[in-house]
N, CA, C and O atoms as a GROMACS GRO file, in nm:
protein
  276
    1UNK      N    1  -0.557  -1.733   1.653
    1UNK     CA    2  -0.533  -1.649   1.766
    1UNK      C    3  -0.443  -1.536   1.735
    1UNK      O    4  -0.471  -1.422   1.771
    2UNK      N    5  -0.330  -1.567   1.665
    2UNK     CA    6  -0.229  -1.465   1.632
    2UNK      C    7  -0.292  -1.360   1.537
    2UNK      O    8  -0.261  -1.241   1.545
    3UNK      N    9  -0.381  -1.407   1.448
    3UNK     CA   10  -0.446  -1.312   1.355
    3UNK      C   11  -0.530  -1.210   1.429
    3UNK      O   12  -0.531  -1.092   1.394
    4UNK      N   13  -0.602  -1.257   1.532
    4UNK     CA   14  -0.689  -1.169   1.610
    4UNK      C   15  -0.605  -1.067   1.686
    4UNK      O   16  -0.643  -0.951   1.695
    5UNK      N   17  -0.492  -1.109   1.738
    5UNK     CA   18  -0.409  -1.017   1.810
    5UNK      C   19  -0.353  -0.908   1.715
    5UNK      O   20  -0.350  -0.790   1.749
    6UNK      N   21  -0.310  -0.952   1.598
    6UNK     CA   22  -0.258  -0.860   1.497
    6UNK      C   23  -0.363  -0.758   1.450
    6UNK      O   24  -0.334  -0.640   1.434
    7UNK      N   25  -0.483  -0.806   1.428
    7UNK     CA   26  -0.594  -0.719   1.386
    7UNK      C   27  -0.624  -0.617   1.494
    7UNK      O   28  -0.643  -0.499   1.465
    8UNK      N   29  -0.629  -0.662   1.622
    8UNK     CA   30  -0.657  -0.568   1.731
    8UNK      C   31  -0.546  -0.460   1.747
    8UNK      O   32  -0.573  -0.344   1.775
    9UNK      N   33  -0.422  -0.506   1.729
    9UNK     CA   34  -0.312  -0.406   1.740
    9UNK      C   35  -0.317  -0.310   1.621
    9UNK      O   36  -0.290  -0.192   1.639
   10UNK      N   37  -0.350  -0.356   1.502
   10UNK     CA   38  -0.361  -0.267   1.388
   10UNK      C   39  -0.475  -0.169   1.408
   10UNK      O   40  -0.460  -0.050   1.378
   11UNK      N   41  -0.588  -0.215   1.458
   11UNK     CA   42  -0.701  -0.127   1.485
   11UNK      C   43  -0.667  -0.022   1.586
   11UNK      O   44  -0.701   0.096   1.570
   12UNK      N   45  -0.600  -0.064   1.693
   12UNK     CA   46  -0.556   0.030   1.794
   12UNK      C   47  -0.461   0.134   1.738
   12UNK      O   48  -0.472   0.251   1.773
   13UNK      N   49  -0.370   0.095   1.654
   13UNK     CA   50  -0.275   0.189   1.590
   13UNK      C   51  -0.347   0.287   1.502
   13UNK      O   52  -0.315   0.406   1.503
   14UNK      N   53  -0.445   0.240   1.424
   14UNK     CA   54  -0.521   0.333   1.338
   14UNK      C   55  -0.596   0.434   1.421
   14UNK      O   56  -0.589   0.554   1.394
   15UNK      N   57  -0.669   0.387   1.521
   15UNK     CA   58  -0.746   0.476   1.606
   15UNK      C   59  -0.660   0.572   1.686
   15UNK      O   60  -0.702   0.685   1.710
   16UNK      N   61  -0.541   0.531   1.726
   16UNK     CA   62  -0.452   0.618   1.797
   16UNK      C   63  -0.398   0.732   1.709
   16UNK      O   64  -0.362   0.838   1.759
   17UNK      N   65  -0.393   0.707   1.577
   17UNK     CA   66  -0.348   0.809   1.484
   17UNK      C   67  -0.455   0.911   1.456
   17UNK      O   68  -0.429   1.005   1.381
   18UNK      N   69  -0.574   0.896   1.511
   18UNK     CA   70  -0.686   0.986   1.484
   18UNK      C   71  -0.699   1.096   1.586
   18UNK      O   72  -0.809   1.142   1.612
   19UNK      N   73  -0.589   1.139   1.644
   19UNK     CA   74  -0.597   1.233   1.754
   19UNK      C   75  -0.654   1.372   1.714
   19UNK      O   76  -0.729   1.433   1.790
   20UNK      N   77  -0.617   1.418   1.599
   20UNK     CA   78  -0.662   1.550   1.558
   20UNK      C   79  -0.780   1.546   1.463
   20UNK      O   80  -0.799   1.641   1.387
   21UNK      N   81  -0.857   1.444   1.464
   21UNK     CA   82  -0.972   1.428   1.376
   21UNK      C   83  -1.102   1.465   1.448
   21UNK      O   84  -1.112   1.460   1.570
   22UNK      N   85  -1.201   1.501   1.369
   22UNK     CA   86  -1.331   1.528   1.425
   22UNK      C   87  -1.398   1.389   1.458
   22UNK      O   88  -1.354   1.284   1.411
   23UNK      N   89  -1.505   1.397   1.539
   23UNK     CA   90  -1.575   1.270   1.568
   23UNK      C   91  -1.626   1.199   1.446
   23UNK      O   92  -1.622   1.076   1.440
   24UNK      N   93  -1.675   1.276   1.345
   24UNK     CA   94  -1.722   1.218   1.221
   24UNK      C   95  -1.612   1.144   1.144
   24UNK      O   96  -1.634   1.036   1.090
   25UNK      N   97  -1.495   1.206   1.140
   25UNK     CA   98  -1.382   1.142   1.075
   25UNK      C   99  -1.335   1.017   1.149
   25UNK      O  100  -1.302   0.916   1.087
   26UNK      N  101  -1.333   1.026   1.276
   26UNK     CA  102  -1.296   0.905   1.350
   26UNK      C  103  -1.393   0.791   1.331
   26UNK      O  104  -1.352   0.675   1.321
   27UNK      N  105  -1.523   0.822   1.326
   27UNK     CA  106  -1.623   0.725   1.299
   27UNK      C  107  -1.608   0.664   1.161
   27UNK      O  108  -1.627   0.544   1.143
   28UNK      N  109  -1.573   0.749   1.064
   28UNK     CA  110  -1.554   0.700   0.927
   28UNK      C  111  -1.440   0.597   0.919
   28UNK      O  112  -1.450   0.494   0.853
   29UNK      N  113  -1.332   0.630   0.988
   29UNK     CA  114  -1.214   0.543   0.985
   29UNK      C  115  -1.246   0.413   1.054
   29UNK      O  116  -1.213   0.307   1.001
   30UNK      N  117  -1.308   0.415   1.172
   30UNK     CA  118  -1.346   0.297   1.242
   30UNK      C  119  -1.446   0.215   1.167
   30UNK      O  120  -1.432   0.094   1.155
   31UNK      N  121  -1.549   0.284   1.115
   31UNK     CA  122  -1.652   0.209   1.038
   31UNK      C  123  -1.598   0.145   0.915
   31UNK      O  124  -1.634   0.032   0.882
   32UNK      N  125  -1.509   0.218   0.844
   32UNK     CA  126  -1.450   0.156   0.721
   32UNK      C  127  -1.366   0.037   0.754
   32UNK      O  128  -1.369  -0.064   0.684
   33UNK      N  129  -1.289   0.048   0.861
   33UNK     CA  130  -1.203  -0.067   0.902
   33UNK      C  131  -1.290  -0.186   0.943
   33UNK      O  132  -1.262  -0.301   0.907
   34UNK      N  133  -1.395  -0.158   1.019
   34UNK     CA  134  -1.486  -0.263   1.065
   34UNK      C  135  -1.558  -0.329   0.951
   34UNK      O  136  -1.568  -0.452   0.944
   35UNK      N  137  -1.610  -0.249   0.862
   35UNK     CA  138  -1.682  -0.302   0.744
   35UNK      C  139  -1.592  -0.386   0.655
   35UNK      O  140  -1.633  -0.493   0.609
   36UNK      N  141  -1.471  -0.340   0.631
   36UNK     CA  142  -1.376  -0.411   0.551
   36UNK      C  143  -1.336  -0.547   0.620
   36UNK      O  144  -1.326  -0.652   0.556
   37UNK      N  145  -1.316  -0.540   0.747
   37UNK     CA  146  -1.280  -0.661   0.823
   37UNK      C  147  -1.388  -0.763   0.823
   37UNK      O  148  -1.361  -0.882   0.807
   38UNK      N  149  -1.512  -0.719   0.839
   38UNK     CA  150  -1.628  -0.809   0.837
   38UNK      C  151  -1.642  -0.873   0.698
   38UNK      O  152  -1.668  -0.993   0.687
   39UNK      N  153  -1.626  -0.793   0.592
   39UNK     CA  154  -1.628  -0.842   0.456
   39UNK      C  155  -1.524  -0.946   0.429
   39UNK      O  156  -1.552  -1.046   0.363
   40UNK      N  157  -1.402  -0.924   0.482
   40UNK     CA  158  -1.297  -1.020   0.463
   40UNK      C  159  -1.318  -1.149   0.540
   40UNK      O  160  -1.290  -1.257   0.489
   41UNK      N  161  -1.367  -1.138   0.657
   41UNK     CA  162  -1.393  -1.255   0.742
   41UNK      C  163  -1.508  -1.340   0.679
   41UNK      O  164  -1.505  -1.463   0.683
   42UNK      N  165  -1.604  -1.272   0.624
   42UNK     CA  166  -1.717  -1.339   0.562
   42UNK      C  167  -1.678  -1.410   0.434
   42UNK      O  168  -1.755  -1.491   0.382
   43UNK      N  169  -1.561  -1.380   0.382
   43UNK     CA  170  -1.511  -1.447   0.260
   43UNK      C  171  -1.566  -1.388   0.135
   43UNK      O  172  -1.578  -1.458   0.034
   44UNK      N  173  -1.599  -1.265   0.136
   44UNK     CA  174  -1.654  -1.194   0.017
   44UNK      C  175  -1.546  -1.173  -0.090
   44UNK      O  176  -1.426  -1.181  -0.063
   45UNK      N  177  -1.593  -1.148  -0.213
   45UNK     CA  178  -1.505  -1.112  -0.323
   45UNK      C  179  -1.450  -0.973  -0.297
   45UNK      O  180  -1.491  -0.903  -0.204
   46UNK      N  181  -1.354  -0.935  -0.382
   46UNK     CA  182  -1.292  -0.804  -0.367
   46UNK      C  183  -1.394  -0.692  -0.370
   46UNK      O  184  -1.388  -0.601  -0.287
   47UNK      N  185  -1.485  -0.699  -0.463
   47UNK     CA  186  -1.590  -0.594  -0.473
   47UNK      C  187  -1.676  -0.586  -0.350
   47UNK      O  188  -1.713  -0.477  -0.308
   48UNK      N  189  -1.710  -0.699  -0.291
   48UNK     CA  190  -1.794  -0.697  -0.175
   48UNK      C  191  -1.720  -0.644  -0.051
   48UNK      O  192  -1.778  -0.579   0.035
   49UNK      N  193  -1.590  -0.674  -0.046
   49UNK     CA  194  -1.511  -0.624   0.069
   49UNK      C  195  -1.495  -0.476   0.059
   49UNK      O  196  -1.504  -0.406   0.160
   50UNK      N  197  -1.470  -0.422  -0.064
   50UNK     CA  198  -1.454  -0.279  -0.079
   50UNK      C  199  -1.589  -0.213  -0.057
   50UNK      O  200  -1.593  -0.106   0.004
   51UNK      N  201  -1.699  -0.269  -0.102
   51UNK     CA  202  -1.832  -0.210  -0.076
   51UNK      C  203  -1.862  -0.205   0.073
   51UNK      O  204  -1.913  -0.105   0.124
   52UNK      N  205  -1.831  -0.316   0.143
   52UNK     CA  206  -1.853  -0.316   0.288
   52UNK      C  207  -1.775  -0.208   0.356
   52UNK      O  208  -1.827  -0.143   0.447
   53UNK      N  209  -1.649  -0.187   0.314
   53UNK     CA  210  -1.569  -0.079   0.374
   53UNK      C  211  -1.627   0.060   0.350
   53UNK      O  212  -1.628   0.145   0.438
   54UNK      N  213  -1.674   0.080   0.227
   54UNK     CA  214  -1.736   0.212   0.193
   54UNK      C  215  -1.861   0.237   0.272
   54UNK      O  216  -1.882   0.346   0.326
   55UNK      N  217  -1.946   0.133   0.279
   55UNK     CA  218  -2.076   0.146   0.356
   55UNK      C  219  -2.041   0.170   0.504
   55UNK      O  220  -2.098   0.258   0.568
   56UNK      N  221  -1.942   0.089   0.560
   56UNK     CA  222  -1.903   0.104   0.698
   56UNK      C  223  -1.850   0.245   0.724
   56UNK      O  224  -1.882   0.305   0.827
   57UNK      N  225  -1.770   0.298   0.633
   57UNK     CA  226  -1.719   0.435   0.651
   57UNK      C  227  -1.829   0.538   0.651
   57UNK      O  228  -1.825   0.633   0.730
   58UNK      N  229  -1.926   0.524   0.564
   58UNK     CA  230  -2.035   0.619   0.557
   58UNK      C  231  -2.118   0.613   0.682
   58UNK      O  232  -2.151   0.718   0.737
   59UNK      N  233  -2.152   0.496   0.728
   59UNK     CA  234  -2.230   0.483   0.854
   59UNK      C  235  -2.153   0.532   0.971
   59UNK      O  236  -2.210   0.595   1.061
   60UNK      N  237  -2.023   0.505   0.972
   60UNK     CA  238  -1.936   0.550   1.082
   60UNK      C  239  -1.930   0.705   1.085
   60UNK      O  240  -1.928   0.765   1.193
   61UNK      N  241  -1.927   0.769   0.968
   61UNK     CA  242  -1.922   0.916   0.963
   61UNK      C  243  -2.048   0.974   1.016
   61UNK      O  244  -2.044   1.069   1.095
   62UNK      N  245  -2.161   0.919   0.974
   62UNK     CA  246  -2.292   0.967   1.024
   62UNK      C  247  -2.303   0.952   1.167
   62UNK      O  248  -2.344   1.044   1.238
   63UNK      N  249  -2.267   0.835   1.215
   63UNK     CA  250  -2.275   0.807   1.363
   63UNK      C  251  -2.183   0.900   1.444
   63UNK      O  252  -2.222   0.957   1.546
   64UNK      N  253  -2.061   0.911   1.396
   64UNK     CA  254  -1.959   0.994   1.465
   64UNK      C  255  -2.005   1.141   1.467
   64UNK      O  256  -1.987   1.210   1.568
   65UNK      N  257  -2.064   1.189   1.355
   65UNK     CA  258  -2.110   1.331   1.355
   65UNK      C  259  -2.226   1.348   1.453
   65UNK      O  260  -2.236   1.449   1.523
   66UNK      N  261  -2.312   1.249   1.457
   66UNK     CA  262  -2.430   1.261   1.552
   66UNK      C  263  -2.381   1.259   1.698
   66UNK      O  264  -2.434   1.332   1.781
   67UNK      N  265  -2.278   1.176   1.729
   67UNK     CA  266  -2.227   1.179   1.863
   67UNK      C  267  -2.152   1.306   1.896
   67UNK      O  268  -2.155   1.353   2.009
   68UNK      N  269  -2.083   1.362   1.796
   68UNK     CA  270  -2.011   1.485   1.816
   68UNK      C  271  -2.102   1.606   1.844
   68UNK      O  272  -2.059   1.703   1.906
   69UNK      N  273  -2.223   1.601   1.801
   69UNK     CA  274  -2.315   1.711   1.822
   69UNK      C  275  -2.395   1.687   1.947
   69UNK      O  276  -2.479   1.769   1.984
   0.00000   0.00000   0.00000
């Protein structure tokens, strides 16, 4: 339970720091954090966790850019 609270506070802090970013950049940060978190929870190796973060960041950037337009 405490881990979930800490993760949610950390995510809120990261997203609050994105005030002057474009929608694509915000999506990349959120997607990267989400992908990395899912990779860690799934118990992947270091390479899998990093790959999930990179893929999440790329998908988040594309989604954020599409929403921004």
